[in-house]
C-alpha positions in Angstrom: 97.1 155.5 131.1 101.2 155.0 130.4 100.2 151.9 128.0 97.9 154.7 126.1 101.2 157.4 126.0 103.9 154.7 125.3 101.2 153.2 122.7 101.1 156.7 121.1 104.8 157.2 121.3 105.2 153.7 119.5 102.8 155.0 116.6 104.4 158.5 116.3 108.3 156.7 116.0 106.6 154.1 113.7 105.0 157.0 111.8 108.5 158.9 111.7 110.4 156.1 110.9 108.1 155.6 107.3 108.4 159.0 106.6 112.2 158.8 106.8 112.5 155.7 104.9 109.6 156.4 102.3 110.2 160.3 101.7 113.6 162.0 103.7 116.2 159.6 102.9 115.4 159.0 99.2 115.6 162.9 98.9 119.3 162.8 101.1 120.9 160.5 98.5 119.6 161.8 95.8 120.5 165.2 97.3 124.2 164.3 97.8 124.3 163.9 101.5 126.7 161.0 101.3 128.2 161.6 97.8 131.7 162.3 97.5 133.3 164.5 94.8 135.1 162.6 92.0 137.2 165.0 90.2 137.2 164.3 86.3 138.5 165.9 83.3 139.7 168.7 85.2 143.3 168.8 84.1 142.9 170.8 81.1 140.6 174.1 81.5 140.3 177.7 81.3 138.3 180.6 82.9 136.2 183.2 81.2 135.7 186.2 83.4 133.5 189.5 83.4 130.6 187.3 82.4 129.0 186.0 85.7 125.5 184.5 87.3 124.6 183.2 83.9 121.4 180.6 84.4 121.3 179.5 80.5 123.2 179.6 77.8 123.1 178.2 74.0 125.9 177.7 71.7 125.5 178.3 68.1 126.4 176.3 65.2 128.9 179.3 64.8 130.1 178.6 68.0 129.0 181.8 69.3 127.3 181.6 72.8 124.5 183.5 73.9 124.2 183.5 77.9 121.1 185.0 80.2 123.1 186.4 83.2 123.1 188.8 86.1 124.7 192.3 86.8 126.1 190.0 90.2 126.2 187.3 92.1 124.0 188.8 95.1 121.6 189.8 92.5 120.9 186.5 91.8 120.1 185.9 95.7 118.1 188.7 96.6 115.7 188.4 93.5 115.6 184.9 92.4 111.6 183.2 92.4 112.9 179.7 91.9 115.1 179.7 94.8 112.5 181.3 97.2 114.4 184.5 97.0 111.6 187.8 96.6 113.2 190.8 97.4 111.4 193.0 94.6 112.9 196.0 96.0 115.9 195.2 96.4 115.6 194.0 92.2 113.9 197.5 91.5 116.7 199.6 93.2 119.3 197.9 91.1 121.7 199.9 89.1 122.4 197.1 86.7 119.8 195.1 84.4 119.8 191.6 83.5 121.2 190.9 79.9 121.8 188.6 77.0 125.7 188.8 76.4 127.8 186.7 73.4 130.7 184.6 74.0 133.4 184.2 71.0 135.8 181.6 72.0 137.9 182.4 69.2 138.3 185.9 70.0 137.4 186.1 73.2 135.4 188.7 73.0 132.2 189.2 75.1 129.2 191.8 74.2 126.4 192.3 76.0 123.3 192.7 73.8 121.4 195.8 73.4 117.6 195.8 73.4 115.6 197.3 70.7 111.8 198.2 71.4 111.8 196.8 74.7 109.6 199.3 77.4 108.9 197.2 80.0 109.5 199.2 83.4 110.5 196.5 85.2 113.2 194.8 82.8 114.5 192.0 82.8 115.1 189.1 85.3 116.6 186.4 83.3 116.2 182.4 84.0 115.8 179.6 81.0 116.5 180.8 77.3 116.7 179.3 73.8 118.7 180.7 70.6 116.4 179.4 67.5 117.3 179.6 63.9 114.5 181.0 62.0 113.0 178.5 59.4 113.6 180.2 56.6 116.2 182.6 57.4 119.4 181.1 59.5 120.9 183.8 60.0 117.8 185.2 62.1 117.8 184.1 65.5 114.8 183.9 67.8 115.6 184.4 71.5 112.9 183.4 73.9 113.4 184.5 77.5 112.5 183.4 81.1 111.5 187.1 82.7 110.9 186.6 86.5 109.4 190.0 86.7 108.0 191.3 90.1 104.7 192.5 90.8 103.3 195.4 88.9 102.4 196.9 92.0 105.5 198.3 93.9 103.6 198.5 96.9 102.9 194.7 96.8 105.4 192.3 99.3 106.1 189.9 96.1 106.9 187.2 99.2 102.9 187.0 99.7 101.9 186.7 95.8 105.6 185.6 93.9 106.6 186.9 90.8 105.0 187.7 87.5 106.8 185.8 84.9 106.4 186.1 81.7 108.3 184.8 78.7 109.9 187.4 76.3 110.4 187.0 72.1 113.1 188.9 70.8 114.6 188.7 67.0 118.4 189.2 66.5 120.7 188.4 63.7 123.7 186.4 64.4 126.8 188.5 65.5 125.0 191.6 65.3 125.1 193.3 68.9 121.3 194.4 69.3 117.9 192.3 70.2 114.6 193.2 68.8 111.7 193.1 71.5 109.1 190.9 69.7 106.7 189.9 72.0 105.3 189.3 75.5 103.6 186.3 76.3 101.7 186.5 79.6 99.2 183.4 81.2 99.2 183.6 84.4 97.4 180.1 84.4 99.8 178.1 82.5 103.2 180.3 83.0 103.3 180.3 86.7 106.9 179.1 87.8 108.9 178.8 84.4 112.3 177.8 84.5 113.5 176.7 81.1 112.5 176.9 77.7 112.2 175.2 74.3 111.2 177.8 71.2 109.9 177.2 67.8 111.9 178.5 64.5 109.0 180.2 63.2 109.3 182.9 66.2 105.7 182.1 67.5 105.5 179.1 69.9 107.5 177.6 72.6 107.4 174.9 75.2 108.8 175.5 79.0 108.9 173.7 82.0 107.0 175.0 85.2 109.6 174.0 87.8 106.9 174.3 91.2 103.1 173.8 91.5 102.3 177.1 93.1 104.7 180.9 92.8 104.9 180.7 97.0 103.1 178.8 100.1 103.8 175.6 101.6 102.6 173.2 98.5 106.0 174.3 96.9 107.8 172.2 99.8 105.3 169.5 99.6 105.5 169.1 96.2 109.0 168.1 96.8 109.3 166.4 100.3 106.7 164.2 99.1 107.3 163.8 95.2 104.1 164.8 94.3 104.3 164.9 90.2 102.2 168.1 90.1 104.4 170.7 87.6 104.2 171.1 83.9 105.5 171.6 80.3 103.4 174.5 79.1 102.9 175.4 75.3 101.7 178.7 74.5 101.5 180.5 70.8 101.4 184.1 70.3 98.3 183.9 68.5 96.5 180.9 69.8 97.2 181.4 73.9 98.6 178.7 76.3 97.9 175.5 77.8 99.4 172.7 79.9 101.4 170.5 77.2 102.5 168.0 79.6 101.4 167.3 83.3 102.3 164.9 86.3 106.2 165.7 86.0 108.0 165.7 89.7 110.5 169.6 89.8 110.4 169.9 86.3 113.4 172.0 85.1 115.4 171.7 82.0 114.0 171.3 78.4 115.6 170.3 75.4 114.6 168.6 71.7 116.2 165.9 70.8 117.7 165.2 67.4 114.9 162.8 66.5 112.4 165.6 67.6 111.2 164.1 70.9 111.3 165.9 73.7 113.0 166.0 77.0 112.6 167.0 80.4 114.6 166.7 83.5 113.8 166.9 87.3 116.0 168.2 89.6 114.3 166.2 92.2 114.3 162.7 90.7 117.0 162.8 88.4 114.8 161.5 86.2 115.1 162.2 82.6 111.8 162.2 80.9 111.3 161.8 76.8 108.3 162.9 74.9 106.9 162.2 72.1 105.1 165.7 70.3 101.6 165.3 69.3 100.3 167.4 66.2 98.1 169.7 69.0 101.8 170.5 70.3 101.2 168.6 73.1 103.5 166.2 74.4 102.8 162.1 75.4 105.5 160.3 77.8 107.5 157.6 76.2 110.5 157.0 78.2 112.2 157.8 81.2 116.1 158.0 81.5 117.7 157.7 85.2 120.6 159.6 86.2 120.9 159.1 90.3 121.5 163.2 90.5 119.8 166.3 90.4 119.4 168.1 86.7 119.1 171.1 85.6 119.6 172.2 82.1 119.9 170.1 79.5 121.8 170.8 76.0 121.7 169.3 72.2 125.7 168.2 71.9 126.7 168.0 67.9 126.8 164.5 67.9 123.0 164.1 69.1 123.7 163.1 72.5 122.5 165.0 75.6 124.3 166.9 78.1 123.3 167.6 81.7 124.0 169.8 84.3 123.9 167.8 86.9 124.7 168.4 90.8 126.6 166.5 93.1 126.0 168.2 96.3 122.6 169.5 95.8 121.4 169.7 99.6 125.0 171.6 99.9 124.0 174.0 97.1 120.7 174.7 98.3 121.9 175.2 102.3 125.2 177.0 101.2 125.7 178.6 98.2 122.3 179.2 97.1 122.6 181.7 100.1 126.2 183.1 100.1 127.8 183.0 96.2 131.5 183.2 98.1 130.2 179.4 99.1 131.7 177.0 96.1 129.4 173.8 95.6 130.8 170.7 93.1 130.0 171.0 89.7 129.1 168.2 87.4 128.5 167.6 83.6 126.9 163.8 82.0 126.0 162.8 78.7 123.2 160.4 78.1 123.5 158.9 74.7 122.6 155.9 72.7 123.8 152.7 73.7 125.2 150.6 70.9 124.9 147.3 72.4 127.9 147.0 75.1 126.5 144.0 77.0 127.4 146.3 80.3 124.8 147.9 79.9 122.0 145.4 80.6 120.3 146.2 77.2 119.2 149.6 78.2 118.5 151.8 75.2 120.0 155.1 76.7 124.0 155.4 78.0 124.5 157.9 80.8 128.1 158.8 81.7 129.5 161.4 83.7 131.9 163.6 81.8 132.8 165.7 83.9 133.1 166.9 87.4 135.0 169.3 90.2 134.9 170.3 94.0 133.2 173.8 93.1 137.1 175.5 93.5 136.7 176.1 89.2 133.8 177.3 88.1 133.2 178.6 91.9 129.3 177.1 92.1 127.2 174.4 90.7 126.5 174.5 86.8 123.3 175.0 86.3 124.4 175.0 82.5 126.4 172.8 80.4 127.3 172.0 77.1 129.9 171.0 74.5 131.0 172.5 71.2 134.2 170.9 69.5 135.2 168.6 72.3 135.2 171.3 74.4 132.9 171.5 77.4 131.3 174.8 78.4 129.5 175.3 82.3 128.1 178.2 83.5 126.0 178.6 86.5 123.2 180.5 88.4 125.4 182.0 91.0 128.6 180.7 89.0 131.4 184.2 89.2 132.8 182.4 85.5 132.5 180.4 82.5 134.5 177.2 82.5 135.8 175.4 79.7 137.3 171.9 80.0 138.6 169.9 77.2 136.8 166.6 76.9 138.9 163.3 75.9 137.9 161.8 72.1 135.0 159.4 72.3 135.3 156.8 71.2 133.2 154.8 67.9 132.0 152.2 69.5 
């Protein structure tokens, strides 16, 4: 009998060792458990107070920022389906709603946009966003918003069924103070756990990431722990409906259309960026993978055609601390991905990945969920960040 027990224990120890080496260890490494913080480009920064918990923002070609924000940091903590926060009672009891704001860096003016024609009683619970000039009139902007609505029935426990997420389409004009509601797009079979979004210039179509395999439950944890490629990019047209555009992705998060028309999808689990080519039927075919070595949140296109990724130096710290208490800072960083112009030191890789910013969290107040560049400055905000941060970047080499 003792030999049997010893044999069973030996098998268990071996199994645990394999589990750690194959699954847990890579998550600890990518999550920053052993990574130090190395500040970079933090000496010329300024903070903008008055807009907080802005998970996503987009910089218009005029320099005007459009930001998707929460009324308070704690409201994001209480109701944030992407972060497994399902206090729908607290969400419904809020006195101030989520909002889209603009920030003019030249005047320093912050404007909360008023909604026209939007009658959804549950209001907005904002996450990802895209702002796209109209294909015929560049002064008209299509605003695509991920809306994590609580369940329609207020007596239902949201922690048991998850959010009733949808995509909202609004229309506005550059510099105006209002947004006109156009359409709510719903499809619970495809729009499951939407995170970020890219919209069409026609105001009728969009692509979005689902960051989890299910709204709630153990499947979410297993997807991350065992690195299951079970998330996807969805495509919807307001008339033709929704479908899966790209599947077999892992914790898909940020999405952006590059200057060559390809669609880039970042993973907050692996730190990989998958590049896709759009097909005639609007589906996306993967063509290449770029490894950054850090969890990726949102992606943005810089004016020079490079892609800026908001990255998490200490993702595990953010999840376990700042994601539960916004008063605890978490380090922030950003990386640039650009075409490698032939430097032999990059071993022939097509894309160059370089860190362009990092700080310990005391400046932004939290990890950055969006980073974007405009006129030589890096703009950063975060899902539980108390402020917008703007930092001067050194001039880029032309070689």
